[in-house]
N, CA, C, O and the ligand as a Tripos MOL2 file, in Angstrom:
@<TRIPOS>MOLECULE
protein
  269   267    68     0     0
PROTEIN
NO_CHARGES

@<TRIPOS>ATOM
      1 N          -5.4910   39.8740  -10.3740 N.3       1 MET1
      2 CA         -5.2250   40.8610   -9.3310 C.3       1 MET1
      3 C          -4.2040   40.2950   -8.3400 C.2       1 MET1
      4 O          -4.1170   39.0860   -8.1250 O.2       1 MET1
      5 N          -3.4320   41.2170   -7.7440 N.am      2 ILE2
      6 CA         -2.4370   40.8060   -6.7560 C.3       2 ILE2
      7 C          -2.9670   41.1570   -5.3720 C.2       2 ILE2
      8 O          -3.3990   42.2840   -5.1290 O.2       2 ILE2
      9 N          -2.9310   40.2060   -4.4910 N.am      3 VAL3
     10 CA         -3.3970   40.4550   -3.1320 C.3       3 VAL3
     11 C          -2.2500   40.1930   -2.1480 C.2       3 VAL3
     12 O          -1.3260   39.4320   -2.4310 O.2       3 VAL3
     13 N          -2.3380   40.8360   -1.0030 N.am      4 THR4
     14 CA         -1.3060   40.6770    0.0150 C.3       4 THR4
     15 C          -1.8990   39.9910    1.2370 C.2       4 THR4
     16 O          -2.9570   40.3710    1.7360 O.2       4 THR4
     17 N          -1.1950   38.9790    1.6990 N.am      5 CYS5
     18 CA         -1.6620   38.2740    2.8830 C.3       5 CYS5
     19 C          -1.6380   39.2160    4.0780 C.2       5 CYS5
     20 O          -0.6550   39.9200    4.3060 O.2       5 CYS5
     21 N          -2.7170   39.2230    4.8310 N.am      6 VAL6
     22 CA         -2.8430   40.1610    5.9340 C.3       6 VAL6
     23 C          -1.8920   39.7980    7.0790 C.2       6 VAL6
     24 O          -1.5730   40.6450    7.9130 O.2       6 VAL6
     25 N          -1.4430   38.5510    7.1200 N.am      7 LEU7
     26 CA         -0.5950   38.1190    8.2290 C.3       7 LEU7
     27 C           0.8950   38.1590    7.9110 C.2       7 LEU7
     28 O           1.6820   38.6590    8.7150 O.2       7 LEU7
     29 N           1.2910   37.6430    6.7600 N.am      8 CYS8
     30 CA          2.7290   37.5440    6.4890 C.3       8 CYS8
     31 C           3.1760   38.4610    5.3620 C.2       8 CYS8
     32 O           4.3480   38.4280    4.9850 O.2       8 CYS8
     33 N           2.2740   39.2870    4.8060 N.am      9 ASP9
     34 CA          2.6090   40.2560    3.7620 C.3       9 ASP9
     35 C           3.0890   39.6240    2.4620 C.2       9 ASP9
     36 O           3.6630   40.2990    1.6080 O.2       9 ASP9
     37 N           2.8510   38.3290    2.3190 N.am     10 LYS10
     38 CA          3.2370   37.6620    1.0870 C.3      10 LYS10
     39 C           2.2470   38.0260   -0.0120 C.2      10 LYS10
     40 O           1.0360   38.0390    0.2030 O.2      10 LYS10
     41 N           2.7880   38.3220   -1.2050 N.am     11 LYS11
     42 CA          1.9110   38.6580   -2.3240 C.3      11 LYS11
     43 C           1.4740   37.3860   -3.0390 C.2      11 LYS11
     44 O           2.2460   36.4410   -3.2040 O.2      11 LYS11
     45 N           0.2230   37.3930   -3.4540 N.am     12 ALA12
     46 CA         -0.2830   36.2270   -4.1570 C.3      12 ALA12
     47 C          -1.2090   36.6720   -5.2820 C.2      12 ALA12
     48 O          -1.8810   37.7000   -5.1930 O.2      12 ALA12
     49 N          -1.2230   35.8760   -6.3320 N.am     13 LYS13
     50 CA         -2.1160   36.1620   -7.4490 C.3      13 LYS13
     51 C          -3.4800   35.5610   -7.1450 C.2      13 LYS13
     52 O          -3.5950   34.4390   -6.6520 O.2      13 LYS13
     53 N          -4.5050   36.3380   -7.4510 N.am     14 LEU14
     54 CA         -5.8510   35.8540   -7.1990 C.3      14 LEU14
     55 C          -6.7200   36.1940   -8.4010 C.2      14 LEU14
     56 O          -6.6740   37.3100   -8.9190 O.2      14 LEU14
     57 N          -7.4990   35.2370   -8.8290 N.am     15 ASP15
     58 CA         -8.4260   35.4710   -9.9320 C.3      15 ASP15
     59 C          -9.5350   36.4100   -9.4650 C.2      15 ASP15
     60 O         -10.2770   36.0930   -8.5350 O.2      15 ASP15
     61 N          -9.6420   37.5640  -10.1160 N.am     16 ALA16
     62 CA        -10.6300   38.5600   -9.6980 C.3      16 ALA16
     63 C         -12.0520   38.0530   -9.8770 C.2      16 ALA16
     64 O         -12.9780   38.5660   -9.2480 O.2      16 ALA16
     65 N         -12.2340   37.0570  -10.7220 N.am     17 ASN17
     66 CA        -13.5780   36.5210  -10.9510 C.3      17 ASN17
     67 C         -13.9100   35.3570  -10.0250 C.2      17 ASN17
     68 O         -15.0250   34.8360  -10.0430 O.2      17 ASN17
     69 N         -12.9390   34.9570   -9.2200 N.am     18 SER18
     70 CA        -13.2090   33.8790   -8.2840 C.3      18 SER18
     71 C         -14.0630   34.4040   -7.1330 C.2      18 SER18
     72 O         -14.2410   35.6110   -6.9700 O.2      18 SER18
     73 N         -14.5810   33.4810   -6.3490 N.am     19 TYR19
     74 CA        -15.4160   33.8830   -5.2180 C.3      19 TYR19
     75 C         -14.6510   34.8120   -4.2760 C.2      19 TYR19
     76 O         -15.1670   35.8430   -3.8420 O.2      19 TYR19
     77 N         -13.4190   34.4280   -3.9720 N.am     20 GLN20
     78 CA        -12.6270   35.2130   -3.0280 C.3      20 GLN20
     79 C         -12.2540   36.5830   -3.6040 C.2      20 GLN20
     80 O         -12.2470   37.5900   -2.8960 O.2      20 GLN20
     81 N         -11.9450   36.5960   -4.9040 N.am     21 GLY21
     82 CA        -11.6040   37.8470   -5.5580 C.3      21 GLY21
     83 C         -12.7630   38.8300   -5.5330 C.2      21 GLY21
     84 O         -12.5830   40.0020   -5.2010 O.2      21 GLY21
     85 N         -13.9360   38.3590   -5.8780 N.am     22 LYS22
     86 CA        -15.1190   39.2180   -5.8780 C.3      22 LYS22
     87 C         -15.4310   39.7140   -4.4730 C.2      22 LYS22
     88 O         -15.8530   40.8540   -4.2740 O.2      22 LYS22
     89 N         -15.2130   38.8340   -3.5100 N.am     23 ARG23
     90 CA        -15.4870   39.1880   -2.1270 C.3      23 ARG23
     91 C         -14.5740   40.3420   -1.6920 C.2      23 ARG23
     92 O         -15.0160   41.2770   -1.0250 O.2      23 ARG23
     93 N         -13.2940   40.2610   -2.0800 N.am     24 LEU24
     94 CA        -12.3460   41.3010   -1.6910 C.3      24 LEU24
     95 C         -12.6760   42.6320   -2.3690 C.2      24 LEU24
     96 O         -12.5040   43.6970   -1.7760 O.2      24 LEU24
     97 N         -13.1490   42.5640   -3.6080 N.am     25 ILE25
     98 CA        -13.4720   43.7930   -4.3350 C.3      25 ILE25
     99 C         -14.7310   44.4330   -3.7680 C.2      25 ILE25
    100 O         -14.7980   45.6510   -3.6060 O.2      25 ILE25
    101 N         -15.7130   43.6180   -3.4710 N.am     26 ASN26
    102 CA        -17.0000   44.1460   -3.0120 C.3      26 ASN26
    103 C         -17.0100   44.5280   -1.5420 C.2      26 ASN26
    104 O         -17.8280   45.3420   -1.1140 O.2      26 ASN26
    105 N         -16.1050   43.9440   -0.7700 N.am     27 HIS27
    106 CA        -16.0880   44.2280    0.6660 C.3      27 HIS27
    107 C         -14.7040   44.7580    1.0480 C.2      27 HIS27
    108 O         -13.7690   43.9830    1.2480 O.2      27 HIS27
    109 N         -14.5860   46.0680    1.1440 N.am     28 PRO28
    110 CA        -13.2850   46.6940    1.4320 C.3      28 PRO28
    111 C         -12.6690   46.2120    2.7420 C.2      28 PRO28
    112 O         -11.4520   46.2940    2.9130 O.2      28 PRO28
    113 N         -13.4740   45.7180    3.6550 N.am     29 LEU29
    114 CA        -12.9370   45.2900    4.9400 C.3      29 LEU29
    115 C         -12.5260   43.8260    4.9320 C.2      29 LEU29
    116 O         -11.9310   43.3400    5.8940 O.2      29 LEU29
    117 N         -12.8380   43.1260    3.8590 N.am     30 ALA30
    118 CA        -12.4420   41.7220    3.7740 C.3      30 ALA30
    119 C         -10.9260   41.6370    3.6000 C.2      30 ALA30
    120 O         -10.3240   42.4570    2.9080 O.2      30 ALA30
    121 N         -10.3330   40.6590    4.2220 N.am     31 THR31
    122 CA         -8.8840   40.5200    4.1340 C.3      31 THR31
    123 C          -8.5260   39.1910    3.4870 C.2      31 THR31
    124 O          -9.2770   38.2180    3.5570 O.2      31 THR31
    125 N          -7.3700   39.1780    2.8630 N.am     32 PHE32
    126 CA         -6.8910   37.9530    2.2420 C.3      32 PHE32
    127 C          -5.8700   37.2740    3.1410 C.2      32 PHE32
    128 O          -5.0080   37.9260    3.7310 O.2      32 PHE32
    129 N          -5.9800   35.9750    3.2330 N.am     33 MET33
    130 CA         -5.0120   35.2020    4.0020 C.3      33 MET33
    131 C          -4.4900   34.0830    3.1120 C.2      33 MET33
    132 O          -5.2770   33.3650    2.4940 O.2      33 MET33
    133 N          -3.1650   33.9270    3.0400 N.am     34 CYS34
    134 CA         -2.6110   32.9010    2.1700 C.3      34 CYS34
    135 C          -2.8430   31.5110    2.7750 C.2      34 CYS34
    136 O          -3.1630   31.3800    3.9570 O.2      34 CYS34
    137 N          -2.6770   30.4940    1.9530 N.am     35 ASP35
    138 CA         -2.9610   29.1290    2.3980 C.3      35 ASP35
    139 C          -2.1000   28.7330    3.5900 C.2      35 ASP35
    140 O          -2.5660   28.0580    4.5080 O.2      35 ASP35
    141 N          -0.8320   29.1610    3.5680 N.am     36 GLU36
    142 CA          0.0730   28.7960    4.6680 C.3      36 GLU36
    143 C          -0.4460   29.3310    5.9980 C.2      36 GLU36
    144 O          -0.4600   28.6180    7.0010 O.2      36 GLU36
    145 N          -0.8720   30.5890    5.9980 N.am     37 CYS37
    146 CA         -1.3610   31.1870    7.2360 C.3      37 CYS37
    147 C          -2.6790   30.5500    7.6550 C.2      37 CYS37
    148 O          -2.9340   30.3530    8.8430 O.2      37 CYS37
    149 N          -3.5140   30.2280    6.6680 N.am     38 LYS38
    150 CA         -4.7890   29.5840    6.9680 C.3      38 LYS38
    151 C          -4.5560   28.2700    7.6990 C.2      38 LYS38
    152 O          -5.2000   27.9860    8.7090 O.2      38 LYS38
    153 N          -3.6210   27.4670    7.1740 N.am     39 VAL39
    154 CA         -3.3170   26.1690    7.7740 C.3      39 VAL39
    155 C          -2.7490   26.3680    9.1720 C.2      39 VAL39
    156 O          -3.1180   25.6650   10.1130 O.2      39 VAL39
    157 N          -1.8440   27.3400    9.2930 N.am     40 ARG40
    158 CA         -1.2070   27.5880   10.5850 C.3      40 ARG40
    159 C          -2.2490   27.9720   11.6360 C.2      40 ARG40
    160 O          -2.2250   27.4690   12.7590 O.2      40 ARG40
    161 N          -3.1530   28.8580   11.2620 N.am     41 ILE41
    162 CA         -4.1650   29.3170   12.2080 C.3      41 ILE41
    163 C          -5.1450   28.2020   12.5380 C.2      41 ILE41
    164 O          -5.5620   28.0530   13.6870 O.2      41 ILE41
    165 N          -5.5090   27.4210   11.5330 N.am     42 ALA42
    166 CA         -6.4320   26.3130   11.7750 C.3      42 ALA42
    167 C          -5.8350   25.3370   12.7880 C.2      42 ALA42
    168 O          -6.5290   24.8410   13.6750 O.2      42 ALA42
    169 N          -4.5490   25.0740   12.6400 N.am     43 GLN43
    170 CA         -3.8930   24.1460   13.5660 C.3      43 GLN43
    171 C          -3.8460   24.7260   14.9760 C.2      43 GLN43
    172 O          -4.1230   24.0220   15.9480 O.2      43 GLN43
    173 N          -3.4980   26.0020   15.0910 N.am     44 LYS44
    174 CA         -3.4180   26.6310   16.4070 C.3      44 LYS44
    175 C          -4.7760   26.6740   17.0820 C.2      44 LYS44
    176 O          -4.9010   26.4060   18.2770 O.2      44 LYS44
    177 N          -5.8010   27.0170   16.2920 N.am     45 THR45
    178 CA         -7.1520   27.0960   16.8390 C.3      45 THR45
    179 C          -7.6160   25.7320   17.3170 C.2      45 THR45
    180 O          -8.2090   25.5900   18.3860 O.2      45 THR45
    181 N          -7.3270   24.7320   16.4930 N.am     46 GLU46
    182 CA         -7.7190   23.3690   16.8480 C.3      46 GLU46
    183 C          -7.0150   22.9210   18.1220 C.2      46 GLU46
    184 O          -7.6120   22.2600   18.9710 O.2      46 GLU46
    185 N          -5.7430   23.2840   18.2480 N.am     47 GLN47
    186 CA         -4.9720   22.9180   19.4410 C.3      47 GLN47
    187 C          -5.5560   23.5940   20.6820 C.2      47 GLN47
    188 O          -5.6990   22.9610   21.7280 O.2      47 GLN47
    189 N          -5.8900   24.8700   20.5650 N.am     48 ARG48
    190 CA         -6.4570   25.5980   21.6990 C.3      48 ARG48
    191 C          -7.8130   25.0030   22.0800 C.2      48 ARG48
    192 O          -8.1520   24.9060   23.2590 O.2      48 ARG48
    193 N          -8.5790   24.6090   21.0650 N.am     49 ARG49
    194 CA         -9.8850   24.0400   21.3330 C.3      49 ARG49
    195 C          -9.7440   22.7240   22.1040 C.2      49 ARG49
    196 O         -10.5000   22.4360   23.0320 O.2      49 ARG49
    197 N          -8.7490   21.9400   21.6840 N.am     50 ARG50
    198 CA         -8.5400   20.6450   22.3320 C.3      50 ARG50
    199 C          -8.0700   20.8240   23.7700 C.2      50 ARG50
    200 O          -8.3890   20.0160   24.6420 O.2      50 ARG50
    201 N          -7.3070   21.8910   24.0110 N.am     51 GLU51
    202 CA         -6.8360   22.1540   25.3660 C.3      51 GLU51
    203 C          -7.9300   22.7470   26.2430 C.2      51 GLU51
    204 O          -7.7430   22.9210   27.4480 O.2      51 GLU51
    205 N          -9.0600   23.0540   25.6410 N.am     52 GLY52
    206 CA        -10.1810   23.5820   26.4010 C.3      52 GLY52
    207 C         -10.0500   25.0440   26.7500 C.2      52 GLY52
    208 O         -10.7180   25.5380   27.6590 O.2      52 GLY52
    209 N          -9.1910   25.7360   26.0300 N.am     53 LYS53
    210 CA         -8.9820   27.1480   26.3240 C.3      53 LYS53
    211 C          -9.9160   28.0440   25.5340 C.2      53 LYS53
    212 O          -9.9880   29.2510   25.7650 O.2      53 LYS53
    213 N         -10.6240   27.4400   24.6050 N.am     54 LEU54
    214 CA        -11.5050   28.2130   23.7510 C.3      54 LEU54
    215 C         -12.9530   27.9300   24.1380 C.2      54 LEU54
    216 O         -13.3750   26.7760   24.2140 O.2      54 LEU54
    217 N         -13.7000   28.9950   24.3790 N.am     55 ARG55
    218 CA        -15.1100   28.7880   24.6840 C.3      55 ARG55
    219 C         -15.8510   28.3780   23.4120 C.2      55 ARG55
    220 O         -15.7030   29.0330   22.3810 O.2      55 ARG55
    221 N         -16.6330   27.3230   23.4660 N.am     56 PRO56
    222 CA        -17.3170   26.8130   22.2710 C.3      56 PRO56
    223 C         -18.1220   27.8780   21.5410 C.2      56 PRO56
    224 O         -18.1290   27.9040   20.3110 O.2      56 PRO56
    225 N         -18.7970   28.7530   22.2700 N.am     57 ARG57
    226 CA        -19.6300   29.7690   21.6420 C.3      57 ARG57
    227 C         -18.7700   30.7210   20.8080 C.2      57 ARG57
    228 O         -19.1230   31.0720   19.6820 O.2      57 ARG57
    229 N         -17.6510   31.1260   21.3720 N.am     58 LEU58
    230 CA        -16.7420   32.0400   20.6900 C.3      58 LEU58
    231 C         -16.1480   31.3650   19.4580 C.2      58 LEU58
    232 O         -15.9990   31.9840   18.4040 O.2      58 LEU58
    233 N         -15.8200   30.1130   19.6070 N.am     59 TYR59
    234 CA        -15.2290   29.3530   18.5140 C.3      59 TYR59
    235 C         -16.1490   29.3340   17.3050 C.2      59 TYR59
    236 O         -15.7080   29.5580   16.1770 O.2      59 TYR59
    237 N         -17.4360   29.0640   17.5430 N.am     60 HIS60
    238 CA        -18.3730   28.9880   16.4310 C.3      60 HIS60
    239 C         -18.5940   30.3410   15.7880 C.2      60 HIS60
    240 O         -18.7180   30.4560   14.5690 O.2      60 HIS60
    241 N         -18.6410   31.3740   16.6370 N.am     61 LYS61
    242 CA        -18.8570   32.7170   16.1140 C.3      61 LYS61
    243 C         -17.6930   33.1110   15.2140 C.2      61 LYS61
    244 O         -17.8990   33.6970   14.1520 O.2      61 LYS61
    245 N         -16.4780   32.7930   15.6330 N.am     62 GLU62
    246 CA        -15.2960   33.1640   14.8650 C.3      62 GLU62
    247 C         -15.2020   32.4120   13.5510 C.2      62 GLU62
    248 O         -14.7650   32.9650   12.5420 O.2      62 GLU62
    249 N         -15.6120   31.1510   13.5620 N.am     63 SER63
    250 CA        -15.4060   30.3350   12.3780 C.3      63 SER63
    251 C         -16.4740   30.6100   11.3170 C.2      63 SER63
    252 O         -16.3860   30.0830   10.2080 O.2      63 SER63
    253 N         -17.4730   31.4220   11.6380 N.am     64 ASP64
    254 CA        -18.5430   31.6720   10.6820 C.3      64 ASP64
    255 C         -18.0570   32.3170    9.3880 C.2      64 ASP64
    256 O         -18.4910   31.9390    8.3000 O.2      64 ASP64
    257 N         -17.1630   33.2830    9.5070 N.am     65 GLY65
    258 CA        -16.7880   34.0580    8.3330 C.3      65 GLY65
    259 C         -15.7850   33.3930    7.4200 C.2      65 GLY65
    260 O         -15.4680   33.9360    6.3610 O.2      65 GLY65
    261 N         -15.2820   32.2510    7.7920 N.am     66 TRP66
    262 CA        -14.1740   31.6760    7.0350 C.3      66 TRP66
    263 C         -14.6010   30.7330    5.9190 C.2      66 TRP66
    264 O         -13.8980   30.5980    4.9180 O.2      66 TRP66
    265 N         -15.7180   30.0970    6.0790 N.am     67 SER67
    266 CA        -16.0540   29.0820    5.1040 C.3      67 SER67
    267 C         -16.8440   29.6660    3.9350 C.2      67 SER67
    268 O         -17.2110   28.9380    3.0120 O.2      67 SER67
    269 ZN          0.2810   34.4970    4.9050 Zn       68 ZN68
@<TRIPOS>BOND
     1     1     2 1
     2     2     3 1
     3     3     4 2
     4     3     5 am
     5     5     6 1
     6     6     7 1
     7     7     8 2
     8     7     9 am
     9     9    10 1
    10    10    11 1
    11    11    12 2
    12    11    13 am
    13    13    14 1
    14    14    15 1
    15    15    16 2
    16    15    17 am
    17    17    18 1
    18    18    19 1
    19    19    20 2
    20    19    21 am
    21    21    22 1
    22    22    23 1
    23    23    24 2
    24    23    25 am
    25    25    26 1
    26    26    27 1
    27    27    28 2
    28    27    29 am
    29    29    30 1
    30    30    31 1
    31    31    32 2
    32    31    33 am
    33    33    34 1
    34    34    35 1
    35    35    36 2
    36    35    37 am
    37    37    38 1
    38    38    39 1
    39    39    40 2
    40    39    41 am
    41    41    42 1
    42    42    43 1
    43    43    44 2
    44    43    45 am
    45    45    46 1
    46    46    47 1
    47    47    48 2
    48    47    49 am
    49    49    50 1
    50    50    51 1
    51    51    52 2
    52    51    53 am
    53    53    54 1
    54    54    55 1
    55    55    56 2
    56    55    57 am
    57    57    58 1
    58    58    59 1
    59    59    60 2
    60    59    61 am
    61    61    62 1
    62    62    63 1
    63    63    64 2
    64    63    65 am
    65    65    66 1
    66    66    67 1
    67    67    68 2
    68    67    69 am
    69    69    70 1
    70    70    71 1
    71    71    72 2
    72    71    73 am
    73    73    74 1
    74    74    75 1
    75    75    76 2
    76    75    77 am
    77    77    78 1
    78    78    79 1
    79    79    80 2
    80    79    81 am
    81    81    82 1
    82    82    83 1
    83    83    84 2
    84    83    85 am
    85    85    86 1
    86    86    87 1
    87    87    88 2
    88    87    89 am
    89    89    90 1
    90    90    91 1
    91    91    92 2
    92    91    93 am
    93    93    94 1
    94    94    95 1
    95    95    96 2
    96    95    97 am
    97    97    98 1
    98    98    99 1
    99    99   100 2
   100    99   101 am
   101   101   102 1
   102   102   103 1
   103   103   104 2
   104   103   105 am
   105   105   106 1
   106   106   107 1
   107   107   108 2
   108   107   109 am
   109   109   110 1
   110   110   111 1
   111   111   112 2
   112   111   113 am
   113   113   114 1
   114   114   115 1
   115   115   116 2
   116   115   117 am
   117   117   118 1
   118   118   119 1
   119   119   120 2
   120   119   121 am
   121   121   122 1
   122   122   123 1
   123   123   124 2
   124   123   125 am
   125   125   126 1
   126   126   127 1
   127   127   128 2
   128   127   129 am
   129   129   130 1
   130   130   131 1
   131   131   132 2
   132   131   133 am
   133   133   134 1
   134   134   135 1
   135   135   136 2
   136   135   137 am
   137   137   138 1
   138   138   139 1
   139   139   140 2
   140   139   141 am
   141   141   142 1
   142   142   143 1
   143   143   144 2
   144   143   145 am
   145   145   146 1
   146   146   147 1
   147   147   148 2
   148   147   149 am
   149   149   150 1
   150   150   151 1
   151   151   152 2
   152   151   153 am
   153   153   154 1
   154   154   155 1
   155   155   156 2
   156   155   157 am
   157   157   158 1
   158   158   159 1
   159   159   160 2
   160   159   161 am
   161   161   162 1
   162   162   163 1
   163   163   164 2
   164   163   165 am
   165   165   166 1
   166   166   167 1
   167   167   168 2
   168   167   169 am
   169   169   170 1
   170   170   171 1
   171   171   172 2
   172   171   173 am
   173   173   174 1
   174   174   175 1
   175   175   176 2
   176   175   177 am
   177   177   178 1
   178   178   179 1
   179   179   180 2
   180   179   181 am
   181   181   182 1
   182   182   183 1
   183   183   184 2
   184   183   185 am
   185   185   186 1
   186   186   187 1
   187   187   188 2
   188   187   189 am
   189   189   190 1
   190   190   191 1
   191   191   192 2
   192   191   193 am
   193   193   194 1
   194   194   195 1
   195   195   196 2
   196   195   197 am
   197   197   198 1
   198   198   199 1
   199   199   200 2
   200   199   201 am
   201   201   202 1
   202   202   203 1
   203   203   204 2
   204   203   205 am
   205   205   206 1
   206   206   207 1
   207   207   208 2
   208   207   209 am
   209   209   210 1
   210   210   211 1
   211   211   212 2
   212   211   213 am
   213   213   214 1
   214   214   215 1
   215   215   216 2
   216   215   217 am
   217   217   218 1
   218   218   219 1
   219   219   220 2
   220   219   221 am
   221   221   222 1
   222   222   223 1
   223   223   224 2
   224   223   225 am
   225   225   226 1
   226   226   227 1
   227   227   228 2
   228   227   229 am
   229   229   230 1
   230   230   231 1
   231   231   232 2
   232   231   233 am
   233   233   234 1
   234   234   235 1
   235   235   236 2
   236   235   237 am
   237   237   238 1
   238   238   239 1
   239   239   240 2
   240   239   241 am
   241   241   242 1
   242   242   243 1
   243   243   244 2
   244   243   245 am
   245   245   246 1
   246   246   247 1
   247   247   248 2
   248   247   249 am
   249   249   250 1
   250   250   251 1
   251   251   252 2
   252   251   253 am
   253   253   254 1
   254   254   255 1
   255   255   256 2
   256   255   257 am
   257   257   258 1
   258   258   259 1
   259   259   260 2
   260   259   261 am
   261   261   262 1
   262   262   263 1
   263   263   264 2
   264   263   265 am
   265   265   266 1
   266   266   267 1
   267   267   268 2
@<TRIPOS>SUBSTRUCTURE
     1 MET1         2 RESIDUE 1 A MET
     2 ILE2         6 RESIDUE 1 A ILE
     3 VAL3        10 RESIDUE 1 A VAL
     4 THR4        14 RESIDUE 1 A THR
     5 CYS5        18 RESIDUE 1 A CYS
     6 VAL6        22 RESIDUE 1 A VAL
     7 LEU7        26 RESIDUE 1 A LEU
     8 CYS8        30 RESIDUE 1 A CYS
     9 ASP9        34 RESIDUE 1 A ASP
    10 LYS10       38 RESIDUE 1 A LYS
    11 LYS11       42 RESIDUE 1 A LYS
    12 ALA12       46 RESIDUE 1 A ALA
    13 LYS13       50 RESIDUE 1 A LYS
    14 LEU14       54 RESIDUE 1 A LEU
    15 ASP15       58 RESIDUE 1 A ASP
    16 ALA16       62 RESIDUE 1 A ALA
    17 ASN17       66 RESIDUE 1 A ASN
    18 SER18       70 RESIDUE 1 A SER
    19 TYR19       74 RESIDUE 1 A TYR
    20 GLN20       78 RESIDUE 1 A GLN
    21 GLY21       82 RESIDUE 1 A GLY
    22 LYS22       86 RESIDUE 1 A LYS
    23 ARG23       90 RESIDUE 1 A ARG
    24 LEU24       94 RESIDUE 1 A LEU
    25 ILE25       98 RESIDUE 1 A ILE
    26 ASN26      102 RESIDUE 1 A ASN
    27 HIS27      106 RESIDUE 1 A HIS
    28 PRO28      110 RESIDUE 1 A PRO
    29 LEU29      114 RESIDUE 1 A LEU
    30 ALA30      118 RESIDUE 1 A ALA
    31 THR31      122 RESIDUE 1 A THR
    32 PHE32      126 RESIDUE 1 A PHE
    33 MET33      130 RESIDUE 1 A MET
    34 CYS34      134 RESIDUE 1 A CYS
    35 ASP35      138 RESIDUE 1 A ASP
    36 GLU36      142 RESIDUE 1 A GLU
    37 CYS37      146 RESIDUE 1 A CYS
    38 LYS38      150 RESIDUE 1 A LYS
    39 VAL39      154 RESIDUE 1 A VAL
    40 ARG40      158 RESIDUE 1 A ARG
    41 ILE41      162 RESIDUE 1 A ILE
    42 ALA42      166 RESIDUE 1 A ALA
    43 GLN43      170 RESIDUE 1 A GLN
    44 LYS44      174 RESIDUE 1 A LYS
    45 THR45      178 RESIDUE 1 A THR
    46 GLU46      182 RESIDUE 1 A GLU
    47 GLN47      186 RESIDUE 1 A GLN
    48 ARG48      190 RESIDUE 1 A ARG
    49 ARG49      194 RESIDUE 1 A ARG
    50 ARG50      198 RESIDUE 1 A ARG
    51 GLU51      202 RESIDUE 1 A GLU
    52 GLY52      206 RESIDUE 1 A GLY
    53 LYS53      210 RESIDUE 1 A LYS
    54 LEU54      214 RESIDUE 1 A LEU
    55 ARG55      218 RESIDUE 1 A ARG
    56 PRO56      222 RESIDUE 1 A PRO
    57 ARG57      226 RESIDUE 1 A ARG
    58 LEU58      230 RESIDUE 1 A LEU
    59 TYR59      234 RESIDUE 1 A TYR
    60 HIS60      238 RESIDUE 1 A HIS
    61 LYS61      242 RESIDUE 1 A LYS
    62 GLU62      246 RESIDUE 1 A GLU
    63 SER63      250 RESIDUE 1 A SER
    64 ASP64      254 RESIDUE 1 A ASP
    65 GLY65      258 RESIDUE 1 A GLY
    66 TRP66      262 RESIDUE 1 A TRP
    67 SER67      266 RESIDUE 1 A SER
    68 ZN68       269 GROUP 0 **** ****
């Protein structure tokens, strides 16, 4: 299956039988994010956390759905 990154619109091939593929099929609201965007966001989030701009409670709540 071909999926589109929700952030940069890059198309990527994804195995429909993989965990992520099944998740996207079964959950219409689930979005796909390419590895580049994932890394970029992880770095930005980590930087904001280090600067103390992110409330710890919010940080944990947000990171729940990613792993
Ligand atoms: Zn992307």
